[in-house]
C-alpha positions in Angstrom: 56.1 42.7 87.0 53.1 44.5 88.2 51.4 48.1 86.6 52.0 49.6 89.7 55.6 49.0 89.9 56.3 50.0 86.2 54.2 53.3 87.0 56.3 53.8 90.3 59.5 53.2 88.5 58.8 55.8 85.6 57.5 58.5 87.8 61.2 58.1 89.9 63.0 58.2 86.3 61.2 60.9 85.5 61.6 63.0 88.7 65.4 62.0 88.9 65.9 63.4 85.0 63.8 66.7 86.3 66.3 67.2 89.0 69.2 67.4 86.8 71.4 70.5 86.4 70.2 72.3 83.1 71.8 74.8 81.0 69.9 77.7 79.6 70.8 80.3 77.2 69.1 83.6 77.1 67.6 84.5 73.4 64.5 86.7 74.3 62.5 84.2 72.0 59.5 85.5 73.8 60.2 89.2 72.9 59.5 90.6 76.5 63.0 89.9 77.6 61.7 88.8 81.2 63.7 86.1 83.3 60.5 84.6 84.2 59.3 83.8 80.7 60.2 80.2 79.6 60.3 81.4 76.0 62.9 83.5 76.6 65.2 80.6 77.4 66.9 78.0 74.9 65.9 75.4 75.4 62.3 77.0 76.2 62.1 76.5 80.4 62.7 78.3 83.5 66.0 78.0 85.2 65.5 76.9 88.5 68.0 75.9 91.9 69.7 73.1 89.9 70.3 75.1 86.8 72.7 77.3 84.9 71.3 80.3 83.4 73.6 82.3 80.7 73.2 85.5 78.8 76.2 86.0 76.3 74.9 88.0 73.4 75.2 91.9 74.1 72.9 92.6 71.1 69.9 91.2 72.9 67.9 93.7 75.5 68.9 93.5 78.9 67.2 90.1 81.1 64.3 92.0 82.8 64.0 90.8 86.6 60.7 92.0 87.9 59.5 89.0 90.0 60.9 86.3 91.9 63.4 83.9 90.5 65.9 81.2 91.5 68.5 80.2 89.3 71.7 77.9 90.7 74.0 80.4 88.7 73.6 83.0 86.4 76.5 83.8 84.3 76.8 87.4 82.3 79.4 87.5 79.4 80.7 89.4 76.5 77.6 92.1 77.0 75.1 90.1 78.5 73.0 92.2 80.9 70.4 92.4 83.6 67.9 95.1 84.7 66.4 94.0 88.2 63.7 96.6 88.9 61.4 94.3 91.5 61.2 90.9 93.2 63.9 88.7 94.3 66.8 87.2 92.4 68.1 84.2 94.4 71.5 82.6 93.7 70.4 79.2 95.0 72.9 77.3 97.3 71.6 74.2 94.7 73.3 71.3 93.0 74.4 73.1 89.5 77.9 72.8 88.2 78.7 76.4 88.7 76.9 78.1 91.4 77.1 81.9 91.8 76.2 85.3 89.8 79.0 86.4 87.8 79.0 89.6 85.9 81.7 89.6 83.4 83.1 86.1 82.8 84.5 85.8 79.1 84.5 88.0 76.0 85.5 91.6 75.4 82.1 93.1 75.8 81.1 94.6 79.0 78.7 92.7 80.8 76.2 94.5 83.2 73.9 94.0 86.2 71.7 97.1 87.3 69.7 96.7 90.5 66.9 99.5 90.8 64.7 97.9 93.1 64.0 94.4 94.8 66.6 92.2 96.2 69.8 90.1 95.1 70.1 87.0 97.4 73.2 85.1 97.5 73.0 81.9 99.2 75.8 80.3 97.7 79.1 80.7 99.7 81.3 79.6 97.1 82.1 81.7 94.1 78.5 83.4 94.8 78.9 86.7 93.6 82.0 87.7 91.4 82.1 90.8 89.3 85.0 91.0 86.5 85.9 87.1 87.0 88.1 86.3 84.1 91.0 87.5 82.1 89.8 89.8 79.0 86.2 90.1 80.6 84.7 93.6 81.9 82.2 93.5 84.6 80.1 96.4 86.1 77.7 96.2 88.9 75.1 99.0 89.4 73.3 99.5 92.5 70.7 102.5 92.5 68.1 101.2 95.0 67.4 97.9 96.6 69.3 95.5 98.6 71.8 93.1 98.0 72.7 90.3 100.7 76.0 87.8 100.4 76.5 87.0 103.9 77.5 83.4 103.0 80.7 83.9 101.4 82.9 86.8 99.8 82.2 89.0 97.0 85.1 89.6 94.7 85.2 92.9 92.5 88.0 92.1 89.9 89.5 88.6 90.0 91.1 88.3 86.7 89.0 91.0 84.4 88.1 94.3 85.0 85.4 95.3 87.6 83.8 98.5 88.5 81.2 98.8 91.3 79.2 101.8 91.0 76.3 102.7 93.7 74.4 105.8 94.3 72.0 104.2 96.7 70.4 101.1 98.2 72.3 98.7 100.6 74.8 96.1 100.5 74.9 93.3 103.4 78.0 91.2 103.0 80.3 88.8 104.4 84.1 89.7 103.2 84.7 91.7 100.1 88.3 91.3 98.1 88.6 94.4 95.4 91.3 93.7 93.1 92.8 90.1 92.9 95.4 88.4 91.0 95.6 89.8 87.1 92.5 92.1 87.4 93.6 95.1 85.1 91.6 97.7 87.1 89.0 97.3 90.3 87.2 100.5 91.3 84.5 100.8 93.9 82.5 104.1 93.7 80.0 104.8 96.5 77.8 108.1 96.5 74.6 109.4 96.9 73.1 107.6 100.0 75.1 103.8 99.2 75.5 101.8 102.4 77.7 98.7 102.9 77.5 96.8 105.9 80.3 94.2 105.4 83.0 91.9 106.9 86.8 92.2 106.0 87.4 94.2 103.2 90.5 93.3 101.2 91.8 96.6 98.9 94.5 94.9 96.4 95.2 91.9 98.8 96.6 89.4 96.8 96.8 91.3 93.7 99.3 89.5 91.7 99.7 86.5 94.3 100.4 84.1 91.3 101.6 86.6 88.6 103.8 89.8 88.6 102.3 92.3 90.6 100.0 94.4 88.5 100.8 98.1 88.8 97.1 99.3 87.7 95.4 101.4 90.7 92.5 99.0 92.9 90.1 102.0 94.2 87.7 102.4 96.7 86.0 105.8 96.1 83.6 107.4 98.9 82.0 110.6 97.2 80.1 113.1 99.2 78.8 113.0 102.9 76.0 110.5 103.0 77.8 107.3 102.1 77.3 104.6 105.0 80.8 102.4 105.1 80.9 100.1 108.0 83.1 96.9 108.0 84.9 94.8 110.6 88.3 95.7 109.1 90.2 97.1 106.3 93.4 95.7 104.4 95.3 97.8 102.1 98.3 96.5 99.6 100.4 98.8 97.5 97.9 99.2 94.7 94.8 100.2 97.0 93.9 103.7 96.8 91.4 105.0 99.4 89.8 108.3 98.2 87.7 110.6 100.2 85.8 113.6 97.8 84.1 116.0 99.7 82.1 117.2 96.8 78.6 118.0 97.7 79.6 119.3 101.3 81.2 116.9 103.8 83.1 113.7 104.0 82.0 110.3 104.5 83.6 108.1 107.5 84.9 104.5 106.9 83.6 102.8 110.4 85.7 100.1 111.1 84.3 97.9 113.8 87.0 95.6 115.0 90.8 95.6 115.1 91.6 94.4 111.8 93.2 97.4 109.7 96.7 97.2 108.1 98.2 99.2 105.6 100.9 98.2 103.1 102.0 101.4 101.4 98.1 101.8 100.8 97.4 105.4 99.8 95.1 108.0 101.0 93.7 110.6 98.5 91.5 113.7 99.5 89.6 115.7 96.9 87.1 119.0 97.3 87.8 119.3 101.0 85.3 121.5 102.8 86.7 124.8 104.1 87.0 124.6 108.0 84.9 127.1 109.8 87.3 127.4 112.6 90.6 126.3 114.3 90.2 122.7 115.8 87.3 121.6 113.3 87.9 117.9 112.4 86.9 115.5 109.7 86.9 112.0 110.9 88.0 110.0 107.9 88.5 106.2 109.5 86.6 105.7 113.0 86.3 103.0 115.7 89.4 101.1 114.8 90.0 99.6 118.2 93.7 99.7 119.6 95.5 101.0 117.0 98.1 103.9 117.1 99.0 106.6 115.1 102.4 104.6 113.8 100.1 101.7 112.7 97.9 103.8 110.6 100.0 106.3 108.5 99.0 106.4 105.1 101.8 106.3 102.8 104.0 107.4 105.3 102.3 110.6 106.0 103.1 111.1 109.8 101.2 113.2 112.2 100.5 116.9 111.2 100.9 116.0 107.5 99.3 119.2 105.6 96.2 118.6 103.3 95.4 122.1 102.2 93.9 124.0 105.4 93.8 120.5 107.4 96.4 118.5 108.8 96.2 114.7 109.5 95.9 113.3 113.2 96.6 110.2 114.9 96.2 111.3 118.0 93.0 109.4 118.9 94.0 106.0 119.1 90.5 105.0 117.2 90.4 107.4 114.5 92.2 108.8 111.8 91.1 112.6 111.5 91.7 115.7 109.5 92.3 118.7 112.2 92.1 122.5 110.9 95.3 124.3 111.9 95.6 128.0 112.1 96.1 130.0 109.0 99.9 130.9 109.4 100.8 127.4 110.1 99.0 126.2 107.1 100.5 128.8 105.1 103.8 128.0 106.1 103.6 124.2 105.7 102.1 124.8 102.2 105.0 126.9 101.2 107.6 124.7 102.3 105.8 121.9 100.5 105.9 119.3 103.6 103.5 116.7 103.6 101.8 117.1 100.3 102.9 113.5 99.0 99.4 112.2 99.2 97.2 114.8 98.4 96.2 115.8 95.2 93.7 117.8 93.4 91.8 116.7 90.2 
């Protein structure tokens, strides 16, 4: 057997061993909490495109992402947390066993991921991005600035655990989004400030309790203020689904649905802090660009045309829109006194 052949065999075996998926636990052994510092992982090393990285100790400081890193999977459990301030964290479509970013997998402690600059890139089309994945776990994703790209697969906010998505800025580009599935005790999306969503079909409480009795806990999509940009190709709301428009800050944001997929199954519409109309005929567009749907297809909580919401009435007369239209004061007073149509309005 030649020395050259032995050297080639050793190199081949070494390469194969190094390409196998490895499991890394965050221990902050390097003391600076940087994802890119090999000493912060057990065993020491840099999780790569074939590797699974786990943070499951809530007593440790948040992992800091401030440069480009690319694990196959990053799982945050029982208080594990990430502070992402710069660079790109890529969830690679690698060969690892559990590909994805999972925020809240196991344990009672709330796991968090905060993006305040930089890019989160999800390239795995399977379980690529899930918040509140497992029962008994809690996950919170906060987007303050930066960009999230998950166009390869669906984003799940609330599978079997409690999930919260808070966004005050930044951009989320996604394929489908599923909010509140299966046994999730509570799933809430709060969009405010200059938050931007450019997504595919949004399923709000769709499939909630398919394999278990339906969970009566609410599944909420809240649009707060006038500057939220929400664009999707469709919206499906099941009976636990709540769509909230909050006019605090001077106006109402519009849900822009670019396709014909719009379905309500007893989904509810809530309105808070509506701005006062300046005159008869003023209108606020709540849902826009929904193709050929008519008013009878779009009624929220069985609220028909003309249902009163304070000084406004709901209007389905424009086939592609759900609007609120200002009504003359005497009519508004009469409707408010009689209590007609107040079933879905509430003041908090």
